[in-house]
C-alpha positions, 0 to 999 in steps of 0.5 A, spaced: 112 547 100 104 549 099 103 547 107 108 551 109 106 557 105 098 555 107 101 555 115 104 561 115 099 565 110 094 562 117 099 564 122 100 571 118 091 571 118 091 570 125 096 575 127 094 581 123 087 579 128 091 579 134 094 585 132 087 588 130 084 586 136 090 589 140 089 595 137 082 595 138 083 594 145 089 600 145 083 604 141 079 602 147 083 603 152 086 611 149 078 613 150 078 609 156 082 615 159 081 620 155 074 620 157 077 618 164 081 625 163 075 629 160 070 627 167 076 629 171 078 637 167 070 637 168 070 636 176 077 640 177 074 646 174 067 645 178 071 645 184 076 651 182 070 654 181 066 652 188 073 654 191 073 661 188 065 662 191 067 659 198 073 665 198 069 669 196 064 668 201 069 668 207 071 674 204 065 677 205 064 674 212 070 676 214 067 684 212 062 683 216 065 680 222 069 686 222 062 691 222 059 686 227 065 686 232 064 694 232 057 694 232 058 688 238 063 693 241 058 700 241 053 696 243 056 692 249 059 700 251 052 702 251 049 697 255 049 698 264 054 691 266 059 695 262 058 702 265 058 699 271 064 694 270 067 702 269 064 704 275 068 698 279 074 698 277 075 705 278 072 704 284 078 699 285 083 703 282 081 710 287 081 705 292 088 701 291 090 710 290 088 711 297 092 706 300 098 708 296 097 714 298 096 712 305 102 708 305 106 715 302 103 718 308 105 713 313 113 714 310 114 720 308 109 726 314 109 721 319 105 727 323 099 726 320 094 723 323 091 717 319 085 715 324 082 722 321 083 721 314 080 714 315 074 718 318 073 722 312 073 717 307 068 714 311 064 720 311 065 720 303 062 713 303 057 714 307 055 720 303 057 717 296 051 711 298 046 717 301 047 720 295 046 714 289 039 712 294 037 718 293 039 717 285 035 711 285 029 713 289 028 720 285 029 723 291 034 728 293 036 735 290 040 733 284 039 725 285 046 724 281 052 720 285 059 724 287 064 723 282 069 721 287 065 714 289 068 709 294 063 704 293 063 697 289 
């Protein structure tokens, strides 16, 4: 019976040793998981801070962009290209209006001689070109262009 008791005691010691090792492994695993969680929390907080900072930068850049847009538009409106475009589109609109007027005259007032109307428009265009040349070269009385110019 002593052998059985010794065997049971040895088995019990082995089991206690095994349980202690498993408990140690479990505690070690829990510590590793906790360490990883702590690291993840630190990284997550850092990333949250970076995201907040980036959102603030985006907001600031958006505000700067609004200001830059307004300034760019103002500068463009002051440049010769913008003024030239306005003049060109204004002349095109005027030409379209004249074409529509001529069509209306033909339809409603057939007694009006459109050849005379065309001659007047050509004379006006020559006068505008002459005024424009005088403005460019600095010759002429006033050096300004007529408001109703038809040139492009």
